[in-house]
N, C-alpha and C positions, 0 to 999 in steps of 0.2 A: 598396675598403680591404680588407686583407687582414689576416685572424688568425694569428698567431703557432701554429704547430704546436702546441708546450706546450700550449694552451688548448683544443684539437679534442677530446681526451680527456675530457678532466671536464666538457666542455658536453653531448656526445653521452651520455655517462653519465648524467648531471643528467636529460635527458630521459625516458631509458629507464626511470629509477628513478620517476620520476612517473607514468609510463604505469603500470606495474606496481602503485606504490600505490593508483592509483585505481581499477584494477581490481578488485583484492582488497576494496577499502571498500565499493564498491558491490554487489558479490556478497554480502558481509557483511551489508549493512544490508537487502538486497531479503530475506533469507530470517528478516527479524527479526518483520514481522508475522505470517503465518500459522503460522509454525513454533514460535514463541518460546511460544505458549500450546496450539496442537493438540499439542504433542509431548509435551505431561504427561499420560500415561496416565489419571493418578487425576481432572483434568479431565473429560479425553475422557468418561470411564464417568458422571460428573456429568450431561453434557448431549450426548445425541443427539436427534436429529429429522429428520422429512421434510420436504421442501420439495414443494408443490404449485404450480405456475405456473397463475394465474387468466386471465392477457393478457397480452400484448405480449413484452418480454424481458427474461430474468432471467439474471443471472451469480453465481456462488459463487467469490469469491476471485479475480475478475477473468475467471473462463471461462463459457462458456456453460452453462447448467444446465435440464433438463428435470423434469417431474413424477417425484417417486420418488426423486431424489438424494438423499444423505445430507447431514446437515449437521452437523459436530460444532460443539465448543466453540473460539473466535477464528474461526469463518467470516465473512465480509464477504457479504452478500447486497444487490446491486443491482439495481433496476428501472428500464426505460425511463420515457420519458414517459407512455407508455400502459400501463405494466405493473403488475401487481399479483401480489404473491406470498405464501403462507401456510406459515410454518414449524411445523410442529406438534411439541412437545417432550414428549408424551404427559403425564403428570401433573405435568412443572414447567409446564406453560402451553401456548399459542399466540400468536404473532407475525403480524401481517400487515402487510407493507411494502407501502406504494401507492406511485405512480407518482413516477418521477424520484425516487428516495430510496435510499439506501445506510446498512444497519446492521450495525455489528458484535456479534455475540452471544456471550457467553461465560457458563460456567457453573462453580460453586465452591462447595462445600457444600451443594449442594441449592438455591440461589440463583441465577435468571437474570440478567444484566446485561445492559443494552443500550446503544449508544452510537450516536450520529449525526454526522455533520458538517456542518451547515448553516446559513444566516444566518439561518433561522427553522424550528422544528419543532413538527408539532402530534401531540399523543399523545391517544389516546381509548381509556378505559377500560374495556372491555364487562363485565368478570367479574374479582373479587379487586382489586388495588391495584398501585398503582406508587409505589414511595419515589423520587422525582426528587431527585439530588445534585447537578445541573450544568443549566444556567445558576445554578439556585436551587435551595433545599432544601423541600420539600414533599410531602407523599403526597397522590395522586390516588385518589381511591375509584370504586367500580365506577359506571358509569353518567354519569362525567364526565369531561371532556377540557379540555386548555388549550393555547394557543399560547406557544412561548417562543421567546425573541429570540436566538438562536443554537444552539449544539449541544444535543444532550441525553443527560445521563446518567442511568440508571434501574435501580433493582432490583427485579425483580418478586416478588408474593407467588405462593407455589405454586399452581399451576393458574390462574394469572392469564391473562386474554386481551386483549392489545392492538391498538391499530392505530398505527403510526407511518407520517408522511408529513414530507417535507422542502418547505419554500415557499423562494422566493428561489434563489439560490445555492444548487447542489446540489454536496455534495463526497461522495467516497468514502472518506474515511479517510484513513491512512498513506500516503505516497508508496510505490510500487510499483513496482521496476526489474527489468524481464524479463531472461532470459536474452539476448533478442535485442538488447535496448538495450546490454548489456555489452558483448558481442561486438563491438558496431558502435563504441563508445567506444575499446575497446582497440583495433582495427585501425584506427580515426583515429590514435590515440596513436602505435603503433608505424610508421604511415607518417610522423607528421610526424618522427618521429626519424631513419627512413632519410632522410627527405628532407634535413634539416639535416645529415647528416652527408655526403651527396653532394654539396651546395652548399658547405658548408666543403672538403670535399674538394680539389672542382675549383678553389676560389679558394685552392688550395696548391701547383696543378700549376706556379706558376714557379720552384719549388726549393725543396729540403729545410729549408731556414731559411725560409721565406716572403719571403725578399726576392730580388725580379726578378733574373735571371742577365743579364748583358750579353752579347752575340751576341761571338763570339772575331773 
């Protein structure tokens, strides 16, 4: 079945437009999580910490990290199954991230906020207190701990020391799309557009009108 030539250009333009739109949409989304918070200089001044890797593998915003790395507000710290890390925020407090756990740390107005993405989260308060805001609302005092059935969000008191661990299915927070994946998707989209153009062009070789030409 041959398509009329008048339909080739709109179809090819539509495929290319979808490819370009997908590319820029993914690029914008990929930048939201780390840059949206860390780019605010006021917040960054409120929360700057130092990472200590106790065991296993630790990543910060998806990149492998070693002891001594600087942790800024909005950072996502994730540990491997046998991993463990400490984020020392100085006077603001200290957070220990246990194995197979990802925690997003943000600060504003001198308050440290932590967020996990787990099917079950365990938090233990060594010093100070933790004001849990999700999945339920309660305050955990020093020397206490509790398991929560879901992702945890909590505000820590000044100087609080806490341990956080995910149990069950572990998550790393918001979707992150790297530049490598964006490039691959763009390449596939352009390739598909070119393939469509070639296929349609070959289908039109019988004549300019798309109607087969009888031999003379």
